[in-house]
C-alpha beads as a LAMMPS data file, in Angstrom:
LAMMPS data file: protein, C-alpha beads

127 atoms
126 bonds

1 atom types
1 bond types

-500.0 500.0 xlo xhi
-500.0 500.0 ylo yhi
-500.0 500.0 zlo zhi

Masses

1 110.0

Atoms # bond

1 1 1 128.443 -373.562 72.297
2 1 1 127.702 -372.065 68.890
3 1 1 129.769 -374.715 66.202
4 1 1 129.899 -377.505 68.812
5 1 1 128.946 -381.015 67.750
6 1 1 128.316 -383.662 69.982
7 1 1 129.198 -387.062 70.030
8 1 1 129.248 -390.145 71.452
9 1 1 131.756 -392.814 72.454
10 1 1 132.724 -395.897 74.331
11 1 1 135.701 -397.676 75.128
12 1 1 136.454 -401.461 73.353
13 1 1 137.438 -403.857 75.772
14 1 1 138.875 -407.591 76.077
15 1 1 137.339 -409.589 78.867
16 1 1 139.454 -412.404 79.178
17 1 1 137.459 -414.356 81.504
18 1 1 134.271 -413.122 81.878
19 1 1 133.378 -414.446 85.298
20 1 1 136.177 -412.265 86.977
21 1 1 135.080 -409.242 85.110
22 1 1 138.650 -408.141 84.608
23 1 1 139.169 -406.577 81.264
24 1 1 141.743 -404.447 78.876
25 1 1 140.835 -401.397 77.013
26 1 1 142.070 -401.898 73.251
27 1 1 140.047 -399.503 71.090
28 1 1 137.901 -396.711 70.550
29 1 1 133.852 -396.525 68.908
30 1 1 133.114 -392.668 68.007
31 1 1 129.754 -391.523 66.628
32 1 1 128.701 -388.073 65.991
33 1 1 125.065 -388.450 64.395
34 1 1 124.937 -384.648 62.813
35 1 1 127.791 -386.015 60.586
36 1 1 126.833 -389.473 59.947
37 1 1 130.154 -390.388 61.343
38 1 1 131.528 -393.465 62.842
39 1 1 135.291 -394.637 63.324
40 1 1 136.338 -397.796 65.078
41 1 1 140.406 -397.137 66.245
42 1 1 141.903 -400.308 67.982
43 1 1 145.221 -401.286 69.298
44 1 1 145.978 -404.349 70.769
45 1 1 148.503 -405.414 73.382
46 1 1 149.511 -408.509 72.807
47 1 1 151.888 -409.334 75.285
48 1 1 149.313 -408.002 77.691
49 1 1 146.412 -410.536 76.165
50 1 1 148.820 -413.768 76.431
51 1 1 149.071 -413.534 80.218
52 1 1 145.402 -414.154 79.965
53 1 1 145.311 -416.367 76.947
54 1 1 146.681 -418.587 74.874
55 1 1 148.087 -417.714 71.016
56 1 1 144.449 -419.780 69.612
57 1 1 142.452 -417.428 71.917
58 1 1 144.440 -414.035 70.885
59 1 1 143.772 -414.753 66.981
60 1 1 140.071 -415.152 67.694
61 1 1 139.955 -412.437 69.676
62 1 1 141.712 -410.383 66.788
63 1 1 138.832 -411.770 64.481
64 1 1 136.568 -409.963 66.836
65 1 1 138.351 -406.573 66.922
66 1 1 138.427 -406.639 63.219
67 1 1 134.494 -407.448 62.741
68 1 1 134.167 -404.295 64.929
69 1 1 136.420 -402.142 62.356
70 1 1 134.456 -403.647 59.111
71 1 1 130.613 -403.078 60.771
72 1 1 131.658 -399.295 61.529
73 1 1 133.640 -399.167 57.901
74 1 1 130.142 -400.807 56.673
75 1 1 132.161 -403.556 54.829
76 1 1 129.911 -405.865 52.720
77 1 1 131.925 -408.975 53.810
78 1 1 131.151 -407.782 57.680
79 1 1 127.162 -409.060 57.278
80 1 1 124.075 -407.623 57.381
81 1 1 125.147 -405.417 60.413
82 1 1 127.374 -403.366 58.522
83 1 1 124.709 -402.300 56.004
84 1 1 122.545 -400.615 58.496
85 1 1 122.752 -397.061 58.789
86 1 1 125.577 -395.272 60.883
87 1 1 123.250 -394.845 63.897
88 1 1 122.186 -398.295 64.039
89 1 1 126.002 -399.688 63.622
90 1 1 127.070 -397.564 66.726
91 1 1 124.120 -398.927 68.920
92 1 1 124.913 -402.438 67.448
93 1 1 128.251 -402.230 68.742
94 1 1 128.091 -400.494 71.889
95 1 1 125.292 -403.076 72.942
96 1 1 125.428 -404.849 76.551
97 1 1 126.946 -408.139 76.201
98 1 1 128.825 -410.715 78.162
99 1 1 131.396 -411.950 75.954
100 1 1 135.131 -411.828 75.407
101 1 1 134.669 -408.642 73.654
102 1 1 132.696 -405.766 75.025
103 1 1 132.164 -402.387 74.794
104 1 1 132.019 -399.497 78.062
105 1 1 129.011 -397.571 78.461
106 1 1 128.635 -394.786 76.274
107 1 1 129.986 -391.512 77.195
108 1 1 129.540 -388.251 75.377
109 1 1 131.257 -385.075 74.243
110 1 1 131.378 -382.258 72.457
111 1 1 133.880 -381.278 69.527
112 1 1 134.660 -379.272 66.483
113 1 1 135.272 -381.778 64.114
114 1 1 134.578 -385.618 65.286
115 1 1 137.885 -386.879 63.228
116 1 1 140.922 -387.107 65.529
117 1 1 138.391 -387.390 68.465
118 1 1 139.082 -391.425 68.128
119 1 1 142.790 -390.540 68.336
120 1 1 142.605 -388.301 71.316
121 1 1 140.737 -390.711 73.475
122 1 1 142.959 -393.760 72.127
123 1 1 145.991 -391.762 73.845
124 1 1 144.059 -391.172 77.087
125 1 1 142.319 -394.352 77.400
126 1 1 143.829 -397.035 75.691
127 1 1 147.269 -396.635 74.623

Bonds

1 1 1 2
2 1 2 3
3 1 3 4
4 1 4 5
5 1 5 6
6 1 6 7
7 1 7 8
8 1 8 9
9 1 9 10
10 1 10 11
11 1 11 12
12 1 12 13
13 1 13 14
14 1 14 15
15 1 15 16
16 1 16 17
17 1 17 18
18 1 18 19
19 1 19 20
20 1 20 21
21 1 21 22
22 1 22 23
23 1 23 24
24 1 24 25
25 1 25 26
26 1 26 27
27 1 27 28
28 1 28 29
29 1 29 30
30 1 30 31
31 1 31 32
32 1 32 33
33 1 33 34
34 1 34 35
35 1 35 36
36 1 36 37
37 1 37 38
38 1 38 39
39 1 39 40
40 1 40 41
41 1 41 42
42 1 42 43
43 1 43 44
44 1 44 45
45 1 45 46
46 1 46 47
47 1 47 48
48 1 48 49
49 1 49 50
50 1 50 51
51 1 51 52
52 1 52 53
53 1 53 54
54 1 54 55
55 1 55 56
56 1 56 57
57 1 57 58
58 1 58 59
59 1 59 60
60 1 60 61
61 1 61 62
62 1 62 63
63 1 63 64
64 1 64 65
65 1 65 66
66 1 66 67
67 1 67 68
68 1 68 69
69 1 69 70
70 1 70 71
71 1 71 72
72 1 72 73
73 1 73 74
74 1 74 75
75 1 75 76
76 1 76 77
77 1 77 78
78 1 78 79
79 1 79 80
80 1 80 81
81 1 81 82
82 1 82 83
83 1 83 84
84 1 84 85
85 1 85 86
86 1 86 87
87 1 87 88
88 1 88 89
89 1 89 90
90 1 90 91
91 1 91 92
92 1 92 93
93 1 93 94
94 1 94 95
95 1 95 96
96 1 96 97
97 1 97 98
98 1 98 99
99 1 99 100
100 1 100 101
101 1 101 102
102 1 102 103
103 1 103 104
104 1 104 105
105 1 105 106
106 1 106 107
107 1 107 108
108 1 108 109
109 1 109 110
110 1 110 111
111 1 111 112
112 1 112 113
113 1 113 114
114 1 114 115
115 1 115 116
116 1 116 117
117 1 117 118
118 1 118 119
119 1 119 120
120 1 120 121
121 1 121 122
122 1 122 123
123 1 123 124
124 1 124 125
125 1 125 126
126 1 126 127
């Protein structure tokens, strides 16, 4: 397994009614400690979500998902969490929470380059 890097990932999901525990996968968070790499990829299935929420709630969900992307990028506008080191941002984004936007448990894998893993996982688990 020479040259392989360990990466971790979680699926980002929208849980429109937390009490029902139904969810829709909308994105992926990928983290590779060796490369100090983090990436968030999101695809919002608006038609599917509109079956569960009204347009006001959809706008709120989009804002929350955008904050996931901005925190991962380290965007200053995302607040103090975005200023944390990459591993801490990943742990914060994947922390267990009972809100409308959640992440799955963390999974791991091996790769040669973490770039491109998010696209592969998106195709497999979200799109």
